[in-house]
DOLUM-446957 format. One line per 3 residues: number of its first residue (from 1); their letters; for each residue x, y, z of C-alpha. Coordinates in Angstrom, 2 decimals. Each point is the difference from the previous one (the first is absolute). Example, Ala and Ser with C-alpha at 12.3 -4.5 7.8 and 13.67 -1.06 7.14 Angstrom:
2
1> AS> 12.30:-4.50:7.80 | 1.37:3.44:-0.66 $
END
This chain:
398
1> MTK> -10.79:31.38:-7.55 | 1.76:-1.77:2.77 | 2.99:-2.13:-1.37 $
4> VVV> 0.42:-3.47:1.43 | 3.40:-1.56:0.37 | 0.95:-3.56:0.79 $
7> LGC> 2.26:-0.16:3.09 | 0.59:-3.73:0.55 | -0.96:-3.47:-1.12 $
10> GLS> 0.34:-3.43:1.45 | -0.63:-3.65:-0.95 | -0.40:-3.31:1.93 $
13> AFS> 0.93:-2.89:-2.23 | -2.84:-1.51:-2.00 | -0.23:-3.87:0.30 $
16> RDR> -2.33:-2.81:-0.54 | 0.29:-1.03:3.61 | 1.52:2.32:2.54 $
19> LDG> 0.62:-1.79:3.20 | 1.86:2.93:1.70 | -2.82:1.42:2.04 $
22> SIR> -3.47:1.38:-0.67 | -1.36:2.62:-2.33 | 0.54:2.73:2.66 $
25> DWV> 3.75:-0.96:0.05 | 0.33:0.48:-3.80 | -1.92:3.35:0.30 $
28> TEA> 2.36:1.04:2.64 | 2.93:-0.91:-2.08 | -1.09:1.85:-3.02 $
31> ALA> -1.13:3.10:2.06 | 3.26:0.28:2.00 | 2.05:-0.43:-3.34 $
34> AIQ> -2.06:2.97:-1.42 | 0.53:2.15:3.08 | 3.64:-0.57:-0.06 $
37> DAG> 0.25:0.61:-3.71 | -1.89:3.29:0.46 | 2.44:1.04:2.76 $
40> IEK> -2.64:1.04:2.37 | -1.44:-1.14:3.44 | -3.15:-1.93:0.09 $
43> DQL> -1.48:2.64:2.32 | 0.17:2.39:-2.94 | -2.71:-2.04:-1.90 $
46> DHT> -3.44:1.51:0.51 | -2.15:-2.46:-1.80 | -0.09:-3.67:-1.19 $
49> IAA> -1.75:-1.62:-2.94 | -0.35:-3.78:0.51 | -0.45:-1.94:-3.13 $
52> YES> -1.22:-3.72:-0.08 | -2.48:-1.77:-2.11 | -1.65:-2.42:2.40 $
55> DHL> -0.55:-0.46:3.74 | -0.57:-3.74:-0.59 | 3.44:-0.59:-1.52 $
58> AGQ> 1.77:1.39:3.08 | -2.41:-1.40:2.44 | -0.34:3.48:1.54 $
61> IGQ> -2.74:2.53:-0.19 | 1.18:3.69:0.48 | 3.67:-0.67:-0.94 $
64> GII> 0.56:3.88:-0.52 | -0.23:0.68:3.58 | 2.11:-3.16:0.94 $
67> WQD> 2.76:1.21:-2.31 | -0.24:3.63:1.38 | 0.28:-1.34:3.57 $
70> TLG> 2.93:-2.37:-1.00 | 1.90:2.88:-1.72 | -0.48:2.19:3.13 $
73> LIP> -1.98:2.66:-1.87 | -2.89:0.33:2.37 | -1.85:2.42:0.25 $
76> RPV> 0.42:1.23:-3.74 | -2.89:-0.99:-2.30 | -0.04:-2.98:-2.32 $
79> VRI> -2.23:-0.53:-3.02 | -0.44:-3.41:-1.58 | -0.19:-0.41:-3.86 $
82> EAC> -1.43:-3.09:-1.71 | -0.42:-0.47:-3.77 | 1.20:-3.42:-0.69 $
85> GAT> 3.02:0.09:-2.41 | -0.24:3.80:-0.22 | 0.26:0.41:3.79 $
88> GGL> 3.59:1.24:0.07 | -0.43:2.36:-2.87 | -3.08:1.52:1.53 $
91> AIR> 1.83:0.35:3.34 | 2.57:2.14:-1.76 | -2.87:2.08:-1.47 $
94> NAF> -1.64:0.35:3.33 | 3.38:1.15:1.59 | 0.48:2.58:-2.83 $
97> AHL> -3.54:1.36:0.59 | 0.66:0.39:3.75 | 3.26:1.87:-0.59 $
100> RAG> -1.49:2.32:-2.66 | -3.09:0.62:2.16 | 2.20:1.02:2.92 $
103> LSN> -1.27:-2.79:2.18 | 3.62:-1.28:0.40 | 3.60:1.18:-0.47 $
106> CIL> 1.85:-3.37:0.20 | -1.78:-3.26:-0.50 | 0.73:-3.67:0.05 $
109> IVG> -1.48:-2.42:-2.57 | 0.36:-3.59:0.91 | -1.50:-3.06:-1.65 $
112> AER> 0.29:-3.72:0.61 | -1.69:-3.31:-0.69 | 0.24:-3.60:1.30 $
115> VGK> -0.85:-2.20:-2.95 | 2.75:-2.70:0.29 | -0.06:-3.51:1.05 $
118> SLS> -1.44:0.76:3.41 | -3.35:-0.24:-1.77 | -1.20:-2.83:-2.11 $
121> SAT> -0.34:0.57:-3.71 | -3.79:-0.75:0.19 | -0.39:2.78:2.80 $
124> SSQ> 2.00:2.44:-2.04 | -1.97:-0.68:-3.21 | -3.26:0.49:1.93 $
127> IFA> 1.01:3.25:1.53 | 1.21:1.34:-3.37 | -3.05:-1.16:-1.70 $
130> MSS> -1.90:2.25:2.37 | 1.57:3.06:-1.71 | -2.27:-0.70:-3.04 $
133> DTD> -3.85:0.36:0.18 | -1.14:-2.36:2.68 | -3.60:0.16:-1.22 $
136> WEM> 0.56:-0.65:-3.72 | 3.62:-1.46:-0.53 | 1.27:-1.92:3.00 $
139> PVG> -3.11:-2.30:0.28 | 0.79:-1.41:-3.47 | 3.49:-0.69:0.74 $
142> GHF> 1.60:2.92:-1.68 | 3.61:0.88:0.66 | 2.34:2.78:-1.19 $
145> TAY> 2.21:-2.08:-2.14 | -2.96:-1.02:-2.06 | -1.30:3.54:-0.19 $
148> YAL> 3.39:1.22:-1.22 | 0.19:-2.87:-2.45 | -3.26:0.90:-1.55 $
151> VMR> 1.09:3.67:-0.51 | 3.35:-1.20:-1.30 | -1.47:-2.35:-2.49 $
154> EHM> -2.00:2.89:-1.46 | 3.19:2.06:-0.11 | 1.68:-2.78:-1.88 $
157> RRY> -2.96:-0.36:-2.57 | -0.28:3.63:-0.53 | 3.61:0.98:-0.24 $
160> GTT> 1.89:-3.18:-0.84 | 1.95:0.02:3.38 | 1.72:-3.42:0.50 $
163> EEQ> 0.75:-2.19:3.06 | 3.64:0.28:-0.85 | -0.17:3.80:0.34 $
166> MAL> -1.56:-0.47:3.42 | 2.75:-2.43:0.89 | 2.57:2.69:-0.75 $
169> VSV> -1.42:2.04:2.96 | 0.65:-2.97:2.30 | 3.51:-0.47:-1.20 $
172> KNH> 0.66:3.71:0.58 | -1.44:0.38:3.48 | 1.16:-3.18:1.52 $
175> GNA> 3.56:0.96:-1.58 | -0.10:3.47:1.47 | -0.75:-1.43:3.43 $
178> RYH> 3.50:-1.59:-0.04 | 1.39:3.40:0.65 | -2.27:0.87:3.02 $
181> PLA> 1.33:-1.48:3.35 | -3.56:-0.09:1.54 | -1.91:-1.64:-2.95 $
184> QKP> -1.97:-3.18:0.40 | 0.48:-1.67:-3.32 | 3.07:0.84:-1.99 $
187> MDL> 0.21:-2.39:-2.88 | 2.00:-0.36:-3.21 | -2.63:-0.92:-2.49 $
190> SVN> -0.53:-0.65:-3.68 | -3.37:0.40:-1.93 | -0.06:-3.71:-0.34 $
193> DVM> 0.09:-0.40:3.82 | -2.98:2.22:0.30 | -1.95:-1.53:-2.90 $
196> TSP> 0.47:-3.61:1.40 | -0.88:0.84:3.54 | -3.45:-1.34:1.22 $
199> VIA> -3.14:1.59:-1.34 | -1.99:1.96:2.61 | -2.69:1.61:-2.15 $
202> SPF> 0.83:0.23:-3.76 | 1.82:1.93:-1.20 | 1.75:0.37:3.35 $
205> KLL> 2.43:-2.51:1.20 | 1.55:-0.22:3.48 | 3.00:2.27:-0.80 $
208> DCS> -2.42:2.56:-1.45 | -1.54:0.50:3.45 | 1.09:2.22:2.80 $
211> LLS> 0.94:-1.14:3.41 | -1.57:-0.35:3.44 | 2.31:1.73:2.49 $
214> DGA> 0.62:0.90:3.57 | 1.68:3.45:0.26 | -0.21:3.68:0.87 $
217> AAL> 1.00:3.33:-1.43 | 0.09:3.56:1.34 | 0.25:3.56:-1.35 $
220> ILA> 0.44:3.29:1.86 | -1.44:3.12:-1.94 | 0.18:3.66:1.38 $
223> TEN> -0.74:3.46:-1.25 | 3.01:1.82:-1.59 | -0.10:2.70:2.55 $
226> WAK> -0.08:-2.39:2.98 | 2.85:-1.95:-1.49 | 2.20:3.12:-0.59 $
229> QNL> -0.63:1.11:3.55 | 0.49:-3.34:1.79 | 2.75:-1.90:-1.56 $
232> NAL> 3.22:0.27:-2.17 | -0.40:-3.31:-1.82 | -1.25:1.89:-3.10 $
235> KNR> 3.33:1.57:-0.45 | 1.91:-3.21:-0.15 | -1.72:-1.73:-2.92 $
238> PAV> -2.55:0.70:-2.67 | -3.43:0.89:1.34 | -2.81:-2.08:-1.30 $
241> YLT> -3.37:1.65:-0.37 | -3.43:-1.46:-0.43 | -1.30:2.18:-2.89 $
244> GSG> -3.06:-1.87:-1.39 | -2.75:-2.10:1.32 | -3.07:-1.54:-1.82 $
247> AAT> -2.65:-2.53:0.82 | -2.99:-1.47:-1.88 | -2.42:-2.91:0.13 $
250> DHA> -1.79:-2.29:-2.43 | -2.89:-2.51:0.31 | 0.69:-2.59:2.58 $
253> RAG> -1.06:-2.75:-2.34 | 1.98:0.01:-3.29 | -3.06:-1.32:-1.79 $
256> DRS> -1.88:3.28:0.75 | 2.65:2.05:-2.00 | -0.74:1.10:-3.48 $
259> WEV> 1.23:-2.34:-2.84 | 2.09:2.93:-1.38 | 2.26:0.15:3.00 $
262> FAQ> -0.28:-3.66:1.31 | 3.56:-0.76:-0.98 | 1.43:3.25:1.46 $
265> FSA> 0.61:1.40:3.56 | -2.18:3.10:-0.12 | 0.35:0.79:3.68 $
268> KKQ> 3.91:-0.15:-0.48 | -0.29:2.28:-2.94 | -2.01:2.64:1.89 $
271> AAE> 2.10:-0.14:3.07 | 3.11:0.45:-2.01 | -1.33:2.98:-1.91 $
274> AAY> -0.86:1.65:3.29 | 3.42:-0.62:1.49 | 1.67:1.16:-3.32 $
277> AMA> -1.99:3.23:-0.09 | 0.89:0.78:3.68 | 3.83:-0.72:-0.81 $
280> GIK> -0.03:1.76:-3.41 | 0.88:-3.22:-2.00 | -0.84:0.12:-3.70 $
283> NPL> 1.82:-3.07:-1.43 | 0.23:-2.76:2.58 | 2.22:-2.32:-1.93 $
286> QEI> 2.50:2.85:-0.66 | -0.14:1.75:3.31 | -0.18:-2.81:2.53 $
289> DVA> 3.31:-1.66:0.79 | -1.15:-3.03:2.10 | -3.31:-1.47:1.04 $
292> EVY> -1.39:-2.55:2.42 | -3.27:-1.30:-1.35 | -2.51:-2.58:1.35 $
295> DSY> 0.91:-3.27:-1.58 | -2.44:-2.35:1.69 | 0.19:-1.97:-3.10 $
298> TGA> 2.35:0.34:-3.01 | -2.90:1.08:-2.16 | -0.95:2.65:2.46 $
301> ELM> 3.42:1.56:-0.35 | -0.37:0.10:-3.69 | -3.38:1.61:0.24 $
304> AYE> 1.42:2.50:2.52 | 2.47:1.22:-2.65 | -2.87:0.95:-2.15 $
307> ALG> -2.20:1.56:2.70 | 2.96:2.08:1.38 | 0.53:1.40:-3.50 $
310> FCQ> 3.30:-1.62:-0.63 | -1.46:-1.25:-3.29 | -3.29:-0.35:-1.91 $
313> PGE> -2.39:-2.90:0.67 | 1.25:-3.13:-1.44 | 3.64:1.06:-0.35 $
316> SGK> 1.27:-1.31:3.40 | 0.99:-3.46:-1.10 | 2.14:1.20:-2.83 $
319> LAE> 1.81:2.49:2.18 | 0.60:-2.66:2.57 | 1.64:-2.05:-2.80 $
322> QQV> 2.15:3.14:-0.76 | 1.09:0.04:3.62 | -1.23:3.60:0.41 $
325> FDL> -0.92:-0.59:3.67 | 3.16:-2.17:0.96 | 2.58:1.43:2.42 $
328> AGE> 2.03:1.25:-3.10 | -3.11:1.18:-1.83 | -1.52:3.30:-0.74 $
331> LPV> -2.27:-0.18:3.07 | 1.05:-2.60:2.60 | -3.04:-1.50:1.69 $
334> NPS> -0.02:-1.86:3.28 | 3.78:0.14:0.80 | -0.94:-1.38:3.41 $
337> GGL> -1.52:-3.15:-1.58 | -3.54:1.13:0.47 | -2.75:-2.22:1.39 $
340> LGF> 1.31:-2.84:-2.03 | 3.65:0.03:1.27 | 0.23:2.25:3.03 $
343> GAA> -3.32:-1.09:1.65 | -3.64:1.03:0.62 | -0.91:0.76:3.64 $
346> AGA> -3.17:1.86:-1.02 | 0.05:2.83:2.77 | 3.60:0.60:-0.60 $
349> TGI> 0.24:-0.28:-3.81 | -0.74:3.59:-1.06 | 2.27:1.23:2.77 $
352> AQA> 2.81:-2.35:-1.08 | -0.35:1.28:-3.55 | 0.64:3.55:1.28 $
355> VEI> 3.00:-1.11:2.01 | 1.55:-1.44:-3.14 | -0.82:3.16:-1.97 $
358> VTQ> 1.61:2.16:2.74 | 3.02:-2.22:0.19 | 0.39:0.35:-3.87 $
361> LRA> -0.38:3.72:0.06 | 2.58:0.28:2.69 | 2.39:-2.29:-1.96 $
364> EAT> 0.20:-2.36:3.10 | -1.18:-3.22:-1.72 | 2.38:-2.89:-0.48 $
367> VER> 2.28:0.55:-2.97 | -1.62:-2.63:-2.10 | -3.47:1.44:0.19 $
370> QVK> 0.72:3.63:0.23 | -1.41:2.02:-2.78 | 2.62:2.56:-0.93 $
373> GAK> -0.92:3.61:0.19 | -3.58:-0.61:1.23 | -1.69:3.19:1.06 $
376> LGL> -3.72:-0.76:-0.53 | -1.81:-3.24:1.06 | -3.53:-1.44:0.08 $
379> TDA> -1.86:-2.46:2.34 | -3.16:-1.72:-1.01 | -2.12:-2.22:2.36 $
382> HAG> -3.44:-1.52:-0.69 | -2.64:-2.18:1.52 | -2.32:-2.56:-1.67 $
385> VCT> 0.29:-0.14:-3.70 | 1.09:3.59:0.16 | -3.20:0.95:1.77 $
388> INA> 1.72:2.70:2.06 | 3.34:1.51:-0.90 | 2.46:2.46:1.49 $
391> VHI> 2.99:1.57:-1.96 | 2.72:2.18:1.46 | 2.90:2.05:-1.52 $
394> FES> 3.20:0.57:1.97 | 2.72:2.45:-1.12 | 3.58:0.38:1.17 $
397> RD> 1.26:3.60:0.39 | 3.43:1.19:1.07 $
END
């Protein structure tokens, strides 16, 4: 099968309120950074995947062609991907499929979102609520913090998971963000700081919840053959390959899921198993060196550990206490700071995760967050209450 290699990656800072231009400016910044990192000319790109969750957030329908025009990539094709929080992850999967199908040789994936203070919190809340079932959930005032809270309450009842264990995730991820120069919310927190922050929807407090962000991220993928023929960059540093991709879905309404798996992320589990099978991974905890997982809430990260096979259901809280997933732990998770610390610009999130993993596998992260000897990394992005999930495996090879 066609091998897929990462040529370049780029970020435009995540922030609660970016006043330095519009979303197309941030896209341009991230894309040009990726092109420069790849060591290619933009004219060598033959396709673009544009990732953004909402036309309404940006106030622009058809952003993909606007971005394509702004980047000077006309007349090359552009495809828009939209899957709420999983948008960036599925954009990577779409690009992977294009390359392996022979529809492209060198492809740009760029994602962005404008969710900062340029929009009122009421408008943002209404738009995000539209990601749930607008016939059955939105009319009764449902919102995702409440949905996650219900699932997490059952996890706590069933397995004994505690609010203090959830708080450890917030402490870790906000702390990791201190070492990323483009992170939105670096903080030096204690468990007590998290526990005493305002309650949003019990058991989640303010510091258990991810951020709203302006920002953009970009990734350039190519077939191995094209890369070898067209540039010398692969000779100057470890090559990073995309070796596994998996995706899956679950019922849109968490209440429709069977009681046996109500407190588990079934779609994430299935997506991970597909990615592991493709990449030849047998023991995720032992084989994976670094991971970026979807921490929309602290409890969601704990549940991700279980669904991704890092531990058995109900064990995640105890492993968090044992610092297994800290920077110095057995499997560092979210060295970037994750959605909690780095930021959450929905269309860019899954791509930003990949940028961090590639940076780690190249040993190019800041000293404080660099995972020593990292050779194999994972990204995991989901939408809804893990309604749709995309998992990817990246490997560094000399």
